[in-house]
C-alpha positions in Angstrom: -46.2 -22.9 -34.2 -49.6 -22.9 -32.6 -50.9 -19.4 -32.2 -52.1 -20.0 -28.8 -48.8 -21.4 -27.7 -47.1 -18.2 -29.3 -49.4 -16.0 -27.4 -48.7 -17.7 -24.1 -45.1 -17.6 -24.8 -45.4 -13.9 -25.5 -47.2 -13.5 -22.3 -44.7 -15.5 -20.2 -42.0 -13.6 -21.6 -43.7 -10.3 -21.1 -44.5 -11.2 -17.6 -40.9 -12.2 -17.0 -39.6 -8.7 -18.2 -41.8 -7.2 -16.1 -40.8 -9.1 -13.1 -37.2 -8.4 -13.8 -37.9 -4.8 -14.3 -39.6 -4.6 -11.0 -36.7 -6.3 -9.3 -34.2 -3.9 -11.0 -36.2 -0.9 -9.8 -36.6 -2.1 -6.3 -32.8 -2.4 -6.1 -32.5 1.2 -7.6 -34.9 2.5 -4.9 -32.9 0.9 -2.1 -29.6 2.4 -3.5 -30.9 5.8 -4.4 -31.1 5.3 -8.1 -33.8 7.3 -9.8 -35.2 5.0 -12.7 -38.6 5.0 -14.1 -41.1 3.9 -11.4 -43.9 3.5 -13.9 -42.2 0.9 -16.0 -43.2 -2.2 -14.2 -46.9 -1.2 -13.8 -46.8 -0.5 -17.8 -45.2 -4.0 -18.4 -47.7 -5.7 -16.0 -50.7 -4.1 -17.8 -49.4 -5.3 -21.2 -48.9 -8.8 -19.8 -52.3 -8.9 -18.3 -53.7 -7.9 -21.8 -51.8 -10.7 -23.6 -49.7 -8.0 -25.4 -46.0 -8.1 -26.0 -43.5 -5.2 -25.3 -42.2 -3.7 -28.4 -38.5 -4.2 -29.1 -37.9 -0.4 -28.2 -39.8 -1.0 -24.9 -37.8 -4.1 -24.1 -34.5 -2.6 -24.9 -35.2 0.4 -22.7 -36.2 -1.8 -19.7 -33.4 -4.3 -20.2 -30.8 -1.5 -20.6 -32.2 0.0 -17.3 -31.6 -3.3 -15.7 -28.1 -3.7 -17.2 -27.5 -0.1 -15.8 -28.6 -1.1 -12.4 -26.4 -4.3 -12.5 -23.4 -2.1 -13.5 -24.1 0.2 -10.8 -24.4 -2.5 -8.1 -21.2 -3.9 -9.3 -19.5 -0.7 -9.0 -20.8 -0.4 -5.4 -19.7 -3.9 -4.4 -16.2 -3.6 -6.3 -13.5 -5.5 -4.3 -11.0 -3.3 -6.2 -12.2 0.0 -4.7 -14.4 -1.3 -1.8 -17.7 0.2 -1.2 -17.7 3.5 -3.0 -19.8 6.1 -1.3 -20.0 8.3 -4.4 -22.1 5.6 -6.0 -24.8 6.0 -3.5 -26.0 9.6 -4.0 -23.1 10.7 -1.7 -24.8 9.4 1.3 -22.2 8.9 4.1 -22.5 5.2 4.8 -18.9 3.8 4.3 -16.1 3.9 7.0 -12.8 6.0 5.8 -9.2 5.0 5.8 -7.3 8.0 6.2 -4.1 6.4 5.6 -2.1 3.1 5.7 1.7 2.8 6.2 4.3 0.4 6.8 7.1 1.3 9.2 9.7 0.9 8.1 9.1 0.8 4.3 12.1 -1.4 3.5 12.4 -4.6 5.3 14.7 -7.7 5.2 13.1 -11.1 4.9 14.7 -12.4 8.0 11.7 -13.3 10.0 12.5 -11.2 13.1 12.9 -7.6 12.3 9.7 -5.9 13.7 7.3 -4.5 10.8 4.6 -2.1 12.1 1.5 -1.8 10.0 -0.6 1.4 10.9 -3.9 2.4 9.6 -5.8 5.6 10.5 -9.6 5.1 10.3 -12.8 6.9 10.8 -16.6 6.5 10.4 -19.7 8.8 9.7 -21.4 7.4 12.8 -18.3 7.6 15.0 -15.3 5.2 15.8 -17.7 3.1 17.9 -19.2 2.0 14.6 -16.0 0.5 13.4 -16.4 -3.4 13.8 -12.8 -4.3 12.8 -9.7 -3.6 10.7 -7.8 -6.4 8.9 -4.8 -6.8 6.7 -3.8 -9.4 4.0 -0.4 -10.2 4.9 0.1 -13.2 2.3 2.5 -11.1 0.3 5.1 -11.1 3.1 4.3 -14.9 3.9 1.9 -14.3 6.9 -1.8 -14.9 7.3 -4.1 -13.4 4.7 -6.6 -12.1 7.4 -4.8 -10.6 10.3 -6.5 -8.2 12.8 -5.1 -4.7 13.7 -5.8 -3.4 17.2 -6.6 -0.1 18.7 -6.5 -1.0 22.4 -3.1 0.6 23.4 -1.3 -2.9 23.3 0.8 -4.8 21.0 2.5 -1.8 19.6 -0.6 0.3 19.5 0.3 3.8 21.0 -3.2 4.8 22.3 -6.5 3.1 22.7 -9.7 4.0 20.8 -8.1 6.8 18.8 -8.9 5.5 15.5 -5.3 4.2 14.7 -5.1 0.5 14.4 -1.7 -1.2 14.6 -0.4 -4.5 13.8 3.3 -5.9 14.6 4.8 -8.5 12.2 7.8 -9.5 10.3 8.7 -10.6 6.7 9.2 -14.4 6.4 12.5 -15.7 5.4 10.9 -17.5 2.4 9.7 -14.3 0.7 11.2 -13.2 -2.5 12.8 -9.7 -2.6 10.9 -6.9 -4.3 7.9 -4.6 -3.7 5.0 -6.2 -1.9 1.5 -4.9 -1.6 -0.5 -5.1 1.7 -4.2 -4.5 1.4 -6.1 -3.3 4.5 -10.0 -3.5 4.9 -12.0 -1.6 7.4 -15.7 -2.7 8.3 -18.4 -0.8 10.2 -21.3 -2.4 12.1 -23.7 -1.6 9.4 -21.7 -3.9 7.1 -20.0 -1.3 4.9 -16.5 -1.9 3.8 -13.6 0.5 2.7 -10.3 -0.8 1.2 -6.8 0.6 0.9 -3.3 -0.6 0.5 0.3 0.2 1.2 3.6 -1.2 -0.2 6.7 -2.6 1.4 10.0 -2.9 -0.3 11.7 -6.4 0.7 15.4 -6.2 0.4 18.4 -7.6 1.9 21.3 -5.4 1.1 22.0 -1.9 2.6 22.5 0.9 0.3 25.3 3.4 0.6 23.3 6.6 -0.6 26.1 9.2 -0.1 29.9 9.5 0.4 31.2 12.9 1.2 34.4 14.6 2.3 34.9 17.7 4.6 36.8 19.6 3.2 36.4 18.3 -0.4 39.9 19.7 -1.3 42.6 18.8 1.3 46.3 19.9 1.5 48.5 16.9 1.6 50.9 18.3 4.3 50.5 15.5 6.9 48.5 17.9 9.1 45.2 18.5 7.6 42.1 16.9 9.3 39.6 15.5 6.9 36.2 13.9 7.6 34.7 11.2 5.5 30.9 10.7 6.1 28.9 7.7 4.6 24.9 7.8 4.7 23.7 4.2 4.9 20.0 3.2 4.0 19.4 0.0 5.6 16.4 -2.2 5.2 14.7 -2.6 8.5 16.5 -0.9 11.6 19.4 1.5 11.1 21.1 -0.4 14.2 21.2 -3.5 12.2 24.0 -2.0 10.2 27.1 -4.2 11.5 30.1 -2.2 10.0 31.0 0.4 7.5 34.6 0.6 6.2 36.4 2.8 3.8 39.3 2.0 1.5 41.8 4.8 2.1 44.9 3.1 1.0 45.3 5.5 -1.9 45.4 8.3 0.8 48.2 6.8 2.9 46.0 4.8 5.3 44.5 1.1 5.2 42.0 -0.3 2.9 39.6 -1.3 5.6 39.4 1.9 7.9 36.4 1.5 10.1 33.8 4.3 10.3 31.9 5.1 13.4 28.0 5.2 13.8 26.8 8.9 14.2 23.4 10.5 14.3 20.6 8.8 12.1 22.1 7.0 9.2 25.4 8.7 9.1 28.7 6.9 9.7 31.9 9.0 9.8 35.7 8.9 10.4 38.4 11.6 10.8 41.8 11.0 9.1 45.0 12.8 7.7 45.8 12.1 4.4 49.5 11.3 4.1 52.0 13.8 3.2 53.6 11.6 0.5 50.7 11.2 -1.6 50.6 13.0 -5.1 48.2 15.9 -6.0 45.0 14.6 -7.8 41.5 13.4 -7.3 41.0 10.1 -5.5 37.9 7.9 -5.5 37.3 6.1 -2.1 35.2 3.0 -2.0 32.9 2.5 1.0 31.3 -0.8 1.9 28.3 -1.5 4.6 27.4 -4.8 6.2 24.4 -5.6 8.1 23.4 -8.3 10.4 21.4 -10.2 7.8 24.5 -10.8 5.7 23.8 -8.1 3.4 26.4 -5.8 1.6 26.2 -2.6 0.1 29.1 -0.5 -1.7 29.4 3.2 -2.6 32.1 5.7 -3.4 32.9 9.3 -3.2 35.7 11.6 -4.3 38.3 13.9 -2.6 40.8 16.2 -4.3 44.4 16.5 -2.7 46.8 19.4 -3.7 50.4 20.2 -2.6 
């Protein structure tokens, strides 16, 4: 290789490294990283003198550049959003205090109302929030849907930092747990990300079946109350019917329970006097308006 060409290449290479180093240090200054500010000057002087950087010097400067790339990558991560801890703890980013889906269990019926609620804040005040959006693609809706803080469309109070969205789960969505990411941006361009989860299911769950008293005298007079607790996806009022099989206790196999407070359904009955002493397992079935079915059971002891 021609020695002049070799020297020219070394000078160009050296100048390139100096330029890359200057850019890296400029970014570090903007984002608050304290790297060596004398490095680009040193590299430039060597370039002007036609000298090349040593291997150790080049590694040091390139390592600083790689370090800068890593830090910028962390800062702009779409996994965690803009992370304020990467910027010398300067308060720049908005904050998502919480995100929740109400209710947390939803049927894929396209009609039951789901409320998505996000409480946000910003170092410069709520007026600095430019928008809050949710990705609803996991439940068959738009991937960039706006939440509002205007006191309308399900929002309880305007300008209180609590943003709300009302939607539903599409009928085409498969059952299972779905993640719903939420992003808040401020007017300075900073972004914060969070997410909540939603359990898409069709069938109600009979979480508990209990008797009061748990031991009853089979004398044809003792009053017993059976209570079933039903966890329905969506609204409790969408439970259509709850029945108990009390045939073994001298009644019918489809005794209807009545809706009580909360998720409780109950029925009062008197065990037949002719039944034998022993422990009886009673099956309870719950049906909802979406065609879902759930089954549970409880036990009662009868004595003579």
